[in-house]
N, CA, C and O of each residue as an XYZ file, in Angstrom:
576
protein
N     -29.353     15.853     36.431
C     -28.730     17.036     35.857
C     -29.693     17.649     34.831
O     -29.988     17.011     33.821
N     -30.196     18.884     35.070
C     -31.068     19.534     34.089
C     -30.268     19.960     32.860
O     -29.233     20.617     32.974
N     -30.759     19.579     31.696
C     -30.053     19.862     30.452
C     -30.889     20.820     29.604
O     -32.104     20.666     29.483
N     -30.213     21.811     29.021
C     -30.884     22.784     28.165
C     -30.239     22.802     26.795
O     -29.043     22.550     26.645
N     -31.053     23.104     25.801
C     -30.546     23.389     24.462
C     -30.579     24.900     24.357
O     -31.648     25.506     24.431
N     -29.420     25.513     24.183
C     -29.353     26.974     24.210
C     -28.296     27.508     23.263
O     -27.566     26.748     22.627
N     -28.226     28.836     23.179
C     -27.267     29.502     22.312
C     -26.000     29.818     23.081
O     -26.045     30.181     24.256
N     -24.870     29.675     22.406
C     -23.574     30.038     22.957
C     -22.990     31.103     22.038
O     -22.729     30.842     20.864
N     -22.785     32.302     22.573
C     -22.384     33.426     21.741
C     -20.909     33.363     21.358
O     -20.040     33.069     22.178
N     -20.663     33.652     20.084
C     -19.314     33.816     19.546
C     -19.345     35.071     18.694
O     -20.388     35.717     18.597
N     -18.261     35.424     18.093
C     -18.228     36.624     17.278
C     -17.778     37.817     18.095
O     -17.711     37.755     19.323
N     -17.470     38.902     17.407
C     -16.954     40.087     18.085
C     -18.088     40.997     18.533
O     -19.266     40.678     18.378
N     -17.709     42.112     19.079
C     -18.675     43.087     19.575
C     -19.567     43.570     18.428
O     -19.067     43.942     17.366
N     -20.857     43.563     18.637
C     -21.874     43.985     17.670
C     -21.912     43.117     16.405
O     -22.552     43.497     15.424
N     -21.250     41.980     16.411
C     -21.262     41.032     15.289
C     -21.530     39.631     15.844
O     -20.636     38.786     15.814
N     -22.745     39.362     16.354
C     -22.992     38.079     17.014
C     -23.028     36.909     16.045
O     -23.433     37.032     14.889
N     -22.594     35.785     16.556
C     -22.672     34.506     15.867
C     -22.853     33.477     16.976
O     -22.150     33.527     17.986
N     -23.774     32.556     16.803
C     -24.098     31.644     17.891
C     -23.917     30.189     17.487
O     -24.142     29.815     16.336
N     -23.501     29.369     18.462
C     -23.550     27.921     18.346
C     -24.800     27.473     19.095
O     -25.108     28.011     20.159
N     -25.512     26.510     18.563
C     -26.634     25.905     19.271
C     -26.068     24.676     19.961
O     -25.610     23.741     19.304
N     -26.100     24.680     21.289
C     -25.444     23.624     22.058
C     -26.397     23.022     23.081
O     -27.396     23.629     23.466
N     -26.058     21.814     23.506
C     -26.718     21.164     24.634
C     -25.764     21.325     25.801
O     -24.603     20.924     25.716
N     -26.248     21.917     26.903
C     -25.382     22.182     28.047
C     -26.145     21.978     29.341
O     -27.374     22.025     29.376
N     -25.392     21.752     30.396
C     -25.968     21.706     31.738
C     -26.529     23.088     32.042
O     -25.884     24.095     31.752
N     -27.712     23.146     32.618
C     -28.374     24.426     32.884
C     -27.572     25.291     33.838
O     -27.729     26.512     33.839
N     -26.709     24.681     34.658
C     -25.947     25.444     35.643
C     -24.642     25.997     35.092
O     -24.003     26.818     35.752
N     -24.231     25.577     33.914
C     -22.964     26.066     33.358
C     -23.156     27.468     32.771
O     -24.270     27.820     32.382
N     -22.079     28.280     32.700
C     -22.203     29.633     32.153
C     -22.554     29.633     30.664
O     -22.402     28.622     29.979
N     -23.024     30.782     30.177
C     -23.501     30.904     28.799
C     -22.465     30.425     27.783
O     -22.790     29.641     26.891
N     -21.239     30.885     27.911
C     -20.202     30.512     26.942
C     -19.266     29.444     27.498
O     -18.149     29.278     27.007
N     -19.712     28.731     28.505
C     -18.872     27.734     29.162
C     -18.943     26.374     28.507
O     -19.231     26.231     27.319
N     -18.663     25.366     29.348
C     -18.601     23.987     28.886
C     -19.972     23.518     28.397
O     -20.999     23.867     28.979
N     -19.979     22.718     27.317
C     -21.227     22.171     26.792
C     -21.059     20.689     26.519
O     -19.941     20.177     26.472
N     -22.178     20.007     26.339
C     -22.168     18.562     26.124
C     -21.996     18.228     24.650
O     -21.165     17.396     24.285
N     -22.800     18.891     23.794
C     -22.745     18.604     22.355
C     -23.177     19.827     21.568
O     -24.072     20.563     21.983
N     -22.531     20.037     20.425
C     -22.899     21.129     19.524
C     -23.894     20.596     18.501
O     -23.647     19.580     17.851
N     -25.036     21.299     18.363
C     -26.076     20.854     17.440
C     -26.088     21.630     16.130
O     -26.574     21.123     15.119
N     -25.558     22.861     16.132
C     -25.594     23.649     14.911
C     -25.141     25.066     15.140
O     -24.541     25.382     16.167
N     -25.435     25.939     14.157
C     -25.041     27.340     14.227
C     -26.224     28.227     13.860
O     -27.184     27.795     13.222
N     -26.119     29.504     14.292
C     -27.160     30.498     14.012
C     -26.472     31.834     13.788
O     -25.757     32.327     14.660
N     -26.694     32.421     12.607
C     -26.127     33.727     12.287
C     -27.270     34.702     12.026
O     -27.882     34.655     10.959
N     -27.574     35.591     12.987
C     -28.707     36.496     12.822
C     -28.436     37.681     11.912
O     -29.361     38.441     11.622
N     -27.211     37.871     11.452
C     -26.868     39.057     10.672
C     -27.245     38.944      9.199
O     -27.368     39.964      8.521
N     -27.428     37.745      8.696
C     -27.807     37.590      7.291
C     -29.322     37.755      7.145
O     -30.065     37.614      8.117
N     -29.771     38.053      5.925
C     -31.207     38.198      5.668
C     -31.634     37.127      4.690
O     -31.151     37.148      3.558
N     -32.505     36.188      5.039
C     -32.930     35.860      6.383
C     -31.796     35.200      7.163
O     -30.781     34.824      6.578
N     -31.958     35.059      8.457
C     -30.914     34.512      9.322
C     -30.498     33.119      8.850
O     -31.335     32.318      8.434
N     -29.196     32.842      8.921
C     -28.665     31.549      8.513
C     -28.699     30.601      9.708
O     -28.134     30.889     10.764
N     -29.367     29.473      9.524
C     -29.502     28.491     10.595
C     -29.105     27.130     10.047
O     -29.611     26.691      9.013
N     -28.195     26.469     10.749
C     -27.818     25.108     10.391
C     -27.953     24.256     11.648
O     -27.279     24.500     12.649
N     -28.835     23.248     11.588
C     -29.095     22.405     12.748
C     -29.084     20.951     12.312
O     -29.628     20.608     11.262
N     -28.463     20.092     13.120
C     -28.524     18.656     12.895
C     -29.848     18.167     13.490
O     -29.983     18.041     14.707
N     -30.823     17.894     12.615
C     -32.170     17.538     13.073
C     -32.177     16.290     13.944
O     -32.873     16.246     14.958
N     -31.412     15.281     13.561
C     -31.431     14.019     14.295
C     -30.898     14.192     15.715
O     -31.486     13.684     16.670
N     -29.786     14.907     15.848
C     -29.218     15.126     17.187
C     -30.179     15.932     18.051
O     -30.382     15.613     19.223
N     -30.767     16.970     17.478
C     -31.707     17.807     18.232
C     -32.922     16.987     18.660
O     -33.398     17.119     19.788
N     -33.419     16.149     17.767
C     -34.568     15.307     18.078
C     -34.244     14.318     19.203
O     -35.061     14.090     20.095
N     -33.039     13.733     19.149
C     -32.615     12.809     20.205
C     -32.599     13.511     21.560
O     -33.086     12.968     22.552
N     -32.038     14.720     21.599
C     -31.950     15.439     22.876
C     -33.335     15.855     23.364
O     -33.583     15.855     24.570
N     -34.230     16.205     22.467
C     -35.590     16.549     22.887
C     -36.305     15.327     23.460
O     -37.051     15.444     24.432
N     -36.079     14.152     22.861
C     -36.675     12.924     23.379
C     -36.090     12.550     24.733
O     -36.776     11.949     25.560
N     -34.825     12.900     24.969
C     -34.198     12.622     26.263
C     -34.665     13.578     27.351
O     -34.416     13.342     28.533
N     -35.345     14.665     26.959
C     -35.883     15.581     27.958
C     -35.175     16.914     28.047
O     -35.444     17.678     28.974
N     -34.281     17.228     27.122
C     -33.599     18.525     27.139
C     -34.614     19.625     26.841
O     -35.449     19.479     25.948
N     -34.541     20.720     27.588
C     -35.472     21.832     27.431
C     -34.816     22.942     26.614
O     -33.780     23.464     27.024
N     -35.390     23.317     25.470
C     -34.823     24.431     24.704
C     -35.202     25.775     25.325
O     -36.273     25.912     25.915
N     -34.323     26.758     25.189
C     -34.664     28.111     25.612
C     -35.663     28.680     24.609
O     -35.929     28.063     23.578
N     -36.216     29.854     24.909
C     -37.246     30.428     24.041
C     -36.735     30.654     22.620
O     -37.415     30.310     21.653
N     -35.536     31.233     22.490
C     -34.979     31.513     21.160
C     -34.691     30.220     20.403
O     -34.977     30.113     19.211
N     -34.129     29.252     21.095
C     -33.819     27.976     20.442
C     -35.110     27.248     20.074
O     -35.158     26.566     19.050
N     -36.146     27.380     20.885
C     -37.436     26.778     20.551
C     -37.953     27.341     19.228
O     -38.455     26.594     18.388
N     -37.832     28.657     19.041
C     -38.258     29.289     17.779
C     -37.409     28.777     16.608
O     -37.932     28.511     15.525
N     -36.107     28.642     16.833
C     -35.212     28.161     15.773
C     -35.575     26.721     15.395
O     -35.677     26.395     14.212
N     -35.770     25.867     16.396
C     -36.103     24.468     16.123
C     -37.468     24.356     15.445
O     -37.672     23.495     14.589
N     -38.383     25.212     15.825
C     -39.693     25.225     15.178
C     -39.562     25.646     13.717
O     -40.195     25.066     12.836
N     -38.735     26.660     13.470
C     -38.510     27.149     12.109
C     -37.890     26.067     11.226
O     -38.241     25.947     10.052
N     -36.981     25.289     11.779
C     -36.322     24.235     11.012
C     -37.131     22.934     10.944
O     -36.743     22.002     10.240
N     -38.255     22.866     11.674
C     -39.126     21.701     11.586
C     -38.835     20.600     12.578
O     -39.457     19.540     12.505
N     -37.926     20.805     13.491
C     -37.581     19.762     14.458
C     -38.758     19.504     15.402
O     -39.072     18.352     15.700
N     -39.401     20.562     15.867
C     -40.529     20.376     16.780
C     -41.730     19.749     16.062
O     -42.474     18.976     16.665
N     -41.920     20.076     14.787
C     -42.994     19.456     14.013
C     -42.717     17.962     13.826
O     -43.629     17.141     13.918
N     -41.466     17.620     13.566
C     -41.089     16.215     13.415
C     -41.301     15.463     14.730
O     -41.762     14.321     14.731
N     -40.963     16.106     15.841
C     -41.196     15.485     17.152
C     -42.689     15.252     17.357
O     -43.094     14.204     17.860
N     -43.500     16.219     16.972
C     -44.953     16.102     17.078
C     -45.471     14.930     16.239
O     -46.312     14.158     16.699
N     -44.970     14.801     15.017
C     -45.405     13.701     14.145
C     -44.985     12.347     14.712
O     -45.759     11.391     14.680
N     -43.762     12.268     15.230
C     -43.284     10.998     15.782
C     -44.065     10.618     17.040
O     -44.235      9.435     17.334
N     -44.537     11.617     17.779
C     -45.396     11.342     18.941
C     -46.708     10.714     18.458
O     -47.233      9.806     19.103
N     -47.234     11.189     17.338
C     -48.439     10.595     16.757
C     -48.214      9.156     16.328
O     -49.105      8.315     16.450
N     -47.005      8.872     15.819
C     -46.666      7.498     15.435
C     -46.636      6.613     16.676
O     -47.154      5.496     16.657
N     -46.024      7.114     17.764
C     -45.949      6.336     19.004
C     -47.336      6.048     19.580
O     -47.561      4.985     20.159
N     -48.257      6.987     19.421
C     -49.616      6.799     19.930
C     -50.470      5.934     19.007
O     -51.581      5.547     19.369
N     -49.953      5.628     17.810
C     -50.672      4.765     16.876
C     -51.698      5.496     16.024
O     -52.592      4.868     15.457
N     -51.579      6.810     15.927
C     -52.535      7.576     15.121
C     -52.300      7.392     13.628
O     -53.246      7.397     12.841
N     -51.037      7.229     13.238
C     -50.679      6.938     11.855
C     -49.318      6.272     11.849
O     -48.640      6.210     12.875
N     -48.916      5.763     10.665
C     -47.649      5.034     10.607
C     -46.474      5.951     10.254
O     -46.663      7.124      9.932
N     -45.278      5.405     10.319
C     -44.029      6.136     10.083
C     -43.981      6.748      8.681
O     -43.535      7.884      8.517
N     -44.436      6.007      7.678
C     -44.397      6.491      6.294
C     -45.291      7.725      6.120
O     -44.909      8.678      5.440
N     -46.464      7.706      6.727
C     -47.366      8.858      6.644
C     -46.739     10.075      7.308
O     -46.826     11.190      6.794
N     -46.106      9.850      8.454
C     -45.451     10.950      9.171
C     -44.347     11.560      8.312
O     -44.227     12.782      8.236
N     -43.544     10.723      7.670
C     -42.460     11.235      6.836
C     -43.000     11.956      5.604
O     -42.425     12.955      5.171
N     -44.101     11.460      5.036
C     -44.734     12.146      3.901
C     -45.196     13.542      4.305
O     -44.971     14.514      3.584
N     -45.844     13.630      5.464
C     -46.304     14.929      5.949
C     -45.125     15.876      6.163
O     -45.189     17.058      5.823
N     -44.051     15.337      6.731
C     -42.888     16.184      7.008
C     -42.211     16.642      5.722
O     -41.817     17.804      5.626
N     -42.066     15.773      4.740
C     -41.419     16.179      3.486
C     -42.277     17.205      2.741
O     -41.743     18.122      2.116
N     -43.601     17.055      2.804
C     -44.492     18.035      2.180
C     -44.321     19.391      2.862
O     -44.178     20.413      2.191
N     -44.337     19.398      4.186
C     -44.152     20.645      4.932
C     -42.785     21.256      4.623
O     -42.674     22.465      4.423
N     -41.766     20.433      4.584
C     -40.402     20.898      4.351
C     -40.262     21.546      2.972
O     -39.613     22.583      2.841
N     -40.861     20.948      1.952
C     -40.754     21.527      0.608
C     -41.483     22.870      0.531
O     -40.980     23.811     -0.083
N     -42.664     22.966      1.148
C     -43.379     24.244      1.169
C     -42.592     25.310      1.927
O     -42.524     26.465      1.506
N     -42.007     24.910      3.037
C     -41.223     25.820      3.870
C     -39.982     26.312      3.115
O     -39.652     27.497      3.167
N     -39.301     25.410      2.420
C     -38.119     25.802      1.646
C     -38.489     26.779      0.530
O     -37.725     27.697      0.231
N     -39.651     26.586     -0.082
C     -40.109     27.506     -1.128
C     -40.361     28.895     -0.552
O     -40.026     29.898     -1.182
N     -40.947     28.961      0.635
C     -41.177     30.254      1.283
C     -39.857     30.949      1.612
O     -39.730     32.159      1.424
N     -38.888     30.199      2.095
C     -37.576     30.770      2.437
C     -36.906     31.307      1.181
O     -36.350     32.405      1.197
N     -36.955     30.546      0.096
C     -36.356     30.976     -1.169
C     -37.010     32.270     -1.654
O     -36.332     33.171     -2.147
N     -38.331     32.350     -1.509
C     -39.064     33.547     -1.907
C     -38.611     34.754     -1.086
O     -38.410     35.835     -1.640
N     -38.450     34.582      0.221
C     -37.980     35.672      1.088
C     -36.570     36.118      0.724
O     -36.275     37.313      0.710
N     -35.689     35.145      0.426
C     -34.318     35.484      0.041
C     -34.304     36.286     -1.247
O     -33.586     37.280     -1.349
N     -35.083     35.869     -2.224
C     -35.145     36.587     -3.496
C     -35.682     38.002     -3.302
O     -35.172     38.956     -3.890
N     -36.708     38.125     -2.478
C     -37.295     39.439     -2.217
C     -36.287     40.356     -1.509
O     -36.185     41.536     -1.842
N     -35.559     39.827     -0.554
C     -34.551     40.620      0.149
C     -33.437     41.044     -0.810
O     -32.929     42.163     -0.731
N     -33.067     40.138     -1.714
C     -32.023     40.449     -2.689
C     -32.487     41.551     -3.642
O     -31.719     42.458     -3.964
N     -33.756     41.475     -4.098
C     -34.303     42.514     -4.972
C     -34.361     43.864     -4.258
O     -34.013     44.893     -4.838
N     -34.801     43.858     -3.005
C     -34.883     45.113     -2.250
C     -33.501     45.727     -2.045
O     -33.341     46.945     -2.125
N     -32.522     44.897     -1.784
C     -31.154     45.389     -1.591
C     -30.624     45.995     -2.891
O     -29.959     47.031     -2.874
N     -30.923     45.345     -4.011
C     -30.466     45.834     -5.310
C     -31.170     47.147     -5.663
O     -30.556     48.037     -6.252
N     -32.457     47.276     -5.307
C     -33.216     48.485     -5.614
C     -32.708     49.687     -4.814
O     -32.770     50.817     -5.297
N     -32.213     49.458     -3.611
C     -31.705     50.551     -2.780
C     -30.318     51.018     -3.204
O     -29.902     52.128     -2.873
N     -29.611     50.175     -3.932
C     -28.256     50.498     -4.360
C     -28.300     51.595     -5.424
O     -29.117     51.511     -6.341
N     -27.439     52.632     -5.334
C     -27.455     53.694     -6.359
C     -26.943     53.164     -7.696
O     -26.132     52.239     -7.748
N     -27.432     53.767     -8.765
C     -27.036     53.364    -10.110
C     -25.583     53.752    -10.355
O     -25.192     54.864    -10.002
N     -24.770     52.881    -10.943
C     -23.378     53.232    -11.206
C     -23.281     54.286    -12.313
O     -24.025     54.237    -13.293
N     -22.373     55.223    -12.150
C     -22.155     56.248    -13.167
C     -23.034     57.464    -13.010
O     -22.828     58.463    -13.699
N     -23.998     57.412    -12.133
C     -24.878     58.557    -11.912
C     -24.570     59.192    -10.574
O     -24.489     58.516     -9.548
N     -24.402     60.486    -10.601
C     -24.196     61.191     -9.339
C     -25.553     61.580     -8.773
O     -26.459     61.947     -9.521
N     -25.696     61.499     -7.459
C     -26.971     61.931     -6.891
C     -27.153     63.433     -7.083
O     -26.187     64.195     -7.069
N     -28.410     63.845     -7.264
C     -28.682     65.263     -7.479
C     -28.355     66.053     -6.236
O     -28.635     65.626     -5.117
N     -27.755     67.222     -6.447
C     -27.421     68.076     -5.314
C     -28.493     69.122     -5.144
O     -28.987     69.703     -6.111
N     -28.832     69.343     -3.926
C     -29.809     70.387     -3.620
C     -29.050     71.621     -3.207
O     -28.082     71.552     -2.450
N     -29.500     72.753     -3.713
C     -28.858     73.989     -3.300
C     -29.486     74.433     -1.981
O     -30.674     74.221     -1.739
N     -28.675     75.046     -1.144
C     -29.135     75.432      0.178
C     -30.029     76.645      0.147
O     -30.844     76.822      1.052
N     -29.908     77.500     -0.874
C     -30.723     78.716     -0.907
C     -32.047     78.504     -1.650
O     -32.781     79.465     -1.884
N     -32.356     77.274     -2.017
C     -33.644     76.956     -2.613
C     -33.739     77.265     -4.092
O     -34.836     77.141     -4.638
N     -32.693     77.653     -4.781
C     -32.804     78.028     -6.176
C     -32.115     77.173     -7.082
O     -32.145     77.402     -8.291
């Protein structure tokens, strides 16, 4: 049975919200699934992603193939990097502790970048908001 890690759409029209699920490749998009791994909300800035890293890693080791979008999400959350590091441990290139050190270092840098993006988006949103108590200037149509 070919297994895929893919998105399952929820939410109303023009307001998407997705579950990240493991499902049989032959089942419909919003149909039956094997296990729910997390959620993805593309409407927030930056997009809100919650993924159970351990479950996703287990399914990747079992041979589940992520779709293109889910591959990007898992890469963003560090699941694919963790899989890469654990493959190095299996090959004997370095030990488990070194792999975890590398991953925690990457994770802290990544979290700092995300925090920076959130702050920047919040500042930009605040800058676009009109000042309270001030009416916008009106332009006269006759140019005077």
